[in-house]
TORLO-264256 format. One record per residue: residue in one letter; x, z, y of N, C-alpha, C in turn; residue number from 1. Coordinates in steps of 0.05 Angstrom, whole numbers, plus 5000, padded with zeros to 4 digits. Last residue first. Example, Ala and Ser with C-alpha at 12.3 -4.5 7.8 and 13.67 -1.06 7.14 Angstrom:
2
+------+-------+------+--------+--------+------+---------+-------+------+--------+-----+
! type ! neast !  nup ! nnorth ! caeast ! caup ! canorth ! ceast !  cup ! cnorth ! seq !
+------+-------+------+--------+--------+------+---------+-------+------+--------+-----+
!    s !  5257 ! 5142 !   4955 !   5273 ! 5143 !    4979 !  5258 ! 5157 !   5001 !   2 !
!    a !  5264 ! 5156 !   4886 !   5246 ! 5156 !    4910 !  5264 ! 5156 !   4934 !   1 !
+------+-------+------+--------+--------+------+---------+-------+------+--------+-----+
This chain:
88
+------+-------+------+--------+--------+------+---------+-------+------+--------+-----+
! type ! neast !  nup ! nnorth ! caeast ! caup ! canorth ! ceast !  cup ! cnorth ! seq !
+------+-------+------+--------+--------+------+---------+-------+------+--------+-----+
!    r !  5599 ! 0876 !   5789 !   5586 ! 0859 !    5808 !  5556 ! 0856 !   5807 !  88 !
!    f !  5629 ! 0910 !   5757 !   5623 ! 0921 !    5784 !  5610 ! 0903 !   5801 !  87 !
!    m !  5645 ! 0889 !   5714 !   5629 ! 0910 !    5711 !  5622 ! 0917 !   5736 !  86 !
!    d !  5686 ! 0850 !   5734 !   5648 ! 0839 !    5726 !  5639 ! 0864 !   5719 !  85 !
!    p !  5733 ! 0870 !   5737 !   5715 ! 0863 !    5760 !  5688 ! 0860 !   5754 !  84 !
!    s !  5733 ! 0923 !   5683 !   5748 ! 0895 !    5698 !  5729 ! 0885 !   5717 !  83 !
!    i !  5767 ! 0971 !   5642 !   5750 ! 0961 !    5667 !  5753 ! 0932 !   5676 !  82 !
!    t !  5774 ! 1011 !   5590 !   5780 ! 0989 !    5599 !  5763 ! 0981 !   5620 !  81 !
!    l !  5807 ! 1077 !   5574 !   5780 ! 1062 !    5590 !  5788 ! 1034 !   5594 !  80 !
!    k !  5846 ! 1097 !   5551 !   5830 ! 1111 !    5544 !  5798 ! 1100 !   5556 !  79 !
!    i !  5902 ! 1081 !   5515 !   5883 ! 1068 !    5537 !  5860 ! 1085 !   5529 !  78 !
!    e !  5965 ! 1112 !   5513 !   5937 ! 1106 !    5499 !  5918 ! 1102 !   5523 !  77 !
!    r !  6026 ! 1085 !   5512 !   6000 ! 1094 !    5531 !  5985 ! 1095 !   5514 !  76 !
!    v !  6092 ! 1089 !   5512 !   6070 ! 1076 !    5490 !  6052 ! 1101 !   5507 !  75 !
!    v !  6153 ! 1060 !   5525 !   6131 ! 1076 !    5534 !  6110 ! 1063 !   5514 !  74 !
!    d !  6193 ! 1025 !   5493 !   6205 ! 1046 !    5506 !  6185 ! 1061 !   5516 !  73 !
!    a !  6203 ! 1002 !   5440 !   6175 ! 1015 !    5450 !  6182 ! 1034 !   5466 !  72 !
!    p !  6238 ! 0941 !   5423 !   6233 ! 0969 !    5432 !  6203 ! 0977 !   5437 !  71 !
!    i !  6242 ! 0919 !   5351 !   6236 ! 0915 !    5376 !  6232 ! 0943 !   5393 !  70 !
!    g !  6237 ! 0919 !   5296 !   6269 ! 0912 !    5308 !  6260 ! 0908 !   5337 !  69 !
!    a !  6200 ! 0933 !   5267 !   6203 ! 0901 !    5275 !  6232 ! 0900 !   5287 !  68 !
!    r !  6203 ! 0982 !   5258 !   6209 ! 0965 !    5233 !  6214 ! 0938 !   5243 !  67 !
!    q !  6194 ! 1003 !   5308 !   6222 ! 1006 !    5296 !  6223 ! 0985 !   5271 !  66 !
!    a !  6137 ! 0990 !   5314 !   6166 ! 0970 !    5335 !  6195 ! 0975 !   5314 !  65 !
!    h !  6113 ! 1014 !   5275 !   6115 ! 0981 !    5282 !  6136 ! 0973 !   5296 !  64 !
!    e !  6124 ! 1063 !   5299 !   6136 ! 1056 !    5266 !  6131 ! 1025 !   5271 !  63 !
!    r !  6097 ! 1064 !   5346 !   6125 ! 1066 !    5341 !  6137 ! 1056 !   5317 !  62 !
!    v !  6048 ! 1055 !   5326 !   6055 ! 1035 !    5345 !  6090 ! 1034 !   5337 !  61 !
!    d !  6041 ! 1106 !   5299 !   6038 ! 1079 !    5287 !  6053 ! 1058 !   5300 !  60 !
!    d !  6039 ! 1140 !   5335 !   6064 ! 1141 !    5317 !  6061 ! 1115 !   5302 !  59 !
!    a !  5992 ! 1129 !   5363 !   6016 ! 1123 !    5376 !  6047 ! 1124 !   5356 !  58 !
!    s !  5949 ! 1110 !   5314 !   5958 ! 1131 !    5321 !  5987 ! 1118 !   5339 !  57 !
!    p !  5919 ! 1061 !   5297 !   5905 ! 1090 !    5284 !  5919 ! 1113 !   5305 !  56 !
!    a !  5911 ! 1014 !   5346 !   5929 ! 1025 !    5318 !  5914 ! 1053 !   5313 !  55 !
!    e !  5925 ! 0958 !   5382 !   5909 ! 0978 !    5369 !  5916 ! 0985 !   5340 !  54 !
!    y !  5960 ! 0938 !   5437 !   5955 ! 0942 !    5406 !  5931 ! 0963 !   5402 !  53 !
!    e !  5987 ! 0902 !   5490 !   5967 ! 0915 !    5479 !  5961 ! 0913 !   5449 !  52 !
!    c !  6056 ! 0900 !   5523 !   6033 ! 0896 !    5494 !  6012 ! 0913 !   5494 !  51 !
!    f !  6101 ! 0879 !   5565 !   6073 ! 0896 !    5563 !  6057 ! 0883 !   5541 !  50 !
!    i !  6165 ! 0868 !   5566 !   6143 ! 0859 !    5557 !  6120 ! 0878 !   5562 !  49 !
!    k !  6217 ! 0858 !   5621 !   6201 ! 0879 !    5606 !  6173 ! 0859 !   5595 !  48 !
!    g !  6249 ! 0839 !   5666 !   6257 ! 0842 !    5634 !  6242 ! 0859 !   5612 !  47 !
!    d !  6226 ! 0829 !   5715 !   6236 ! 0859 !    5703 !  6243 ! 0864 !   5677 !  46 !
!    v !  6225 ! 0772 !   5706 !   6239 ! 0787 !    5736 !  6240 ! 0818 !   5720 !  45 !
!    d !  6192 ! 0762 !   5666 !   6218 ! 0754 !    5666 !  6232 ! 0768 !   5685 !  44 !
!    s !  6145 ! 0795 !   5635 !   6155 ! 0794 !    5659 !  6189 ! 0791 !   5660 !  43 !
!    v !  6089 ! 0780 !   5595 !   6121 ! 0784 !    5590 !  6125 ! 0776 !   5625 !  42 !
!    y !  6039 ! 0813 !   5560 !   6046 ! 0798 !    5588 !  6081 ! 0807 !   5585 !  41 !
!    s !  5998 ! 0805 !   5500 !   6024 ! 0816 !    5512 !  6032 ! 0801 !   5543 !  40 !
!    r !  5950 ! 0826 !   5456 !   5956 ! 0814 !    5473 !  5981 ! 0826 !   5486 !  39 !
!    i !  5937 ! 0855 !   5400 !   5916 ! 0843 !    5419 !  5925 ! 0819 !   5442 !  38 !
!    w !  5950 ! 0872 !   5342 !   5966 ! 0859 !    5367 !  5952 ! 0849 !   5373 !  37 !
!    t !  5935 ! 0924 !   5300 !   5927 ! 0897 !    5306 !  5943 ! 0891 !   5338 !  36 !
!    v !  5935 ! 0967 !   5242 !   5954 ! 0957 !    5272 !  5947 ! 0930 !   5278 !  35 !
!    g !  5907 ! 0972 !   5193 !   5898 ! 0981 !    5222 !  5911 ! 0978 !   5243 !  34 !
!    e !  5967 ! 0980 !   5154 !   5942 ! 0976 !    5160 !  5929 ! 0987 !   5181 !  33 !
!    m !  6020 ! 0938 !   5151 !   6015 ! 0958 !    5164 !  5981 ! 0964 !   5168 !  32 !
!    e !  6035 ! 0884 !   5143 !   6043 ! 0907 !    5113 !  6034 ! 0935 !   5125 !  31 !
!    s !  6023 ! 0852 !   5184 !   6014 ! 0844 !    5160 !  6021 ! 0865 !   5138 !  30 !
!    i !  6059 ! 0874 !   5224 !   6034 ! 0878 !    5221 !  6018 ! 0875 !   5199 !  29 !
!    v !  6109 ! 0851 !   5204 !   6110 ! 0874 !    5202 !  6079 ! 0880 !   5204 !  28 !
!    d !  6098 ! 0798 !   5221 !   6107 ! 0799 !    5196 !  6102 ! 0834 !   5187 !  27 !
!    l !  6086 ! 0804 !   5276 !   6068 ! 0799 !    5263 !  6071 ! 0802 !   5229 !  26 !
!    s !  6139 ! 0817 !   5292 !   6120 ! 0839 !    5295 !  6094 ! 0829 !   5273 !  25 !
!    r !  6167 ! 0773 !   5277 !   6176 ! 0796 !    5267 !  6155 ! 0812 !   5263 !  24 !
!    k !  6146 ! 0740 !   5311 !   6143 ! 0731 !    5285 !  6151 ! 0754 !   5265 !  23 !
!    s !  6164 ! 0758 !   5364 !   6138 ! 0755 !    5352 !  6132 ! 0752 !   5325 !  22 !
!    a !  6219 ! 0750 !   5355 !   6208 ! 0773 !    5359 !  6180 ! 0782 !   5351 !  21 !
!    a !  6220 ! 0689 !   5355 !   6230 ! 0709 !    5337 !  6223 ! 0734 !   5332 !  20 !
!    e !  6197 ! 0683 !   5410 !   6186 ! 0668 !    5379 !  6196 ! 0689 !   5364 !  19 !
!    l !  6240 ! 0706 !   5437 !   6219 ! 0712 !    5440 !  6194 ! 0705 !   5424 !  18 !
!    e !  6278 ! 0672 !   5425 !   6282 ! 0701 !    5420 !  6257 ! 0716 !   5420 !  17 !
!    e !  6264 ! 0622 !   5441 !   6266 ! 0624 !    5417 !  6275 ! 0649 !   5408 !  16 !
!    p !  6260 ! 0626 !   5503 !   6240 ! 0626 !    5488 !  6238 ! 0628 !   5451 !  15 !
!    s !  6310 ! 0689 !   5513 !   6301 ! 0661 !    5507 !  6273 ! 0654 !   5496 !  14 !
!    l !  6298 ! 0746 !   5556 !   6295 ! 0732 !    5527 !  6291 ! 0700 !   5532 !  13 !
!    q !  6327 ! 0787 !   5593 !   6317 ! 0763 !    5588 !  6317 ! 0752 !   5564 !  12 !
!    g !  6305 ! 0857 !   5575 !   6322 ! 0835 !    5589 !  6309 ! 0813 !   5587 !  11 !
!    v !  6265 ! 0892 !   5548 !   6276 ! 0878 !    5527 !  6301 ! 0857 !   5544 !  10 !
!    d !  6225 ! 0940 !   5547 !   6249 ! 0941 !    5558 !  6269 ! 0916 !   5541 !   9 !
!    r !  6154 ! 0951 !   5540 !   6188 ! 0942 !    5528 !  6203 ! 0934 !   5544 !   8 !
!    e !  6106 ! 0988 !   5531 !   6123 ! 0977 !    5557 !  6152 ! 0970 !   5541 !   7 !
!    i !  6037 ! 0984 !   5508 !   6067 ! 0989 !    5501 !  6085 ! 0978 !   5521 !   6 !
!    l !  5979 ! 1014 !   5504 !   5998 ! 0999 !    5525 !  6024 ! 1002 !   5519 !   5 !
!    y !  5934 ! 1021 !   5453 !   5952 ! 1031 !    5468 !  5967 ! 1011 !   5486 !   4 !
!    r !  5869 ! 1047 !   5426 !   5885 ! 1021 !    5441 !  5907 ! 1030 !   5456 !   3 !
!    p !  5836 ! 1069 !   5372 !   5852 ! 1075 !    5393 !  5866 ! 1053 !   5402 !   2 !
!    m !  5781 ! 1051 !   5347 !   5805 ! 1051 !    5338 !  5821 ! 1058 !   5371 !   1 !
+------+-------+------+--------+--------+------+---------+-------+------+--------+-----+
């Protein structure tokens, strides 16, 4: 299954807003076959969230975002994952 990195321009979110968006995301995922939220990284300084998802296509990622009411400003397919442990 392809993986995607999504960049979301969200501005400054309160913990309550972040929790609400996360819950909406999970609700939509429960209705979509093959879409899985892996993890997210929040950058308060930049007002961005970077999310890793597994999904059948980039269009599915965008549909999820639209249905959840959260932005998906940039969607990039991940072709390869590397880590330091691979080179030790």
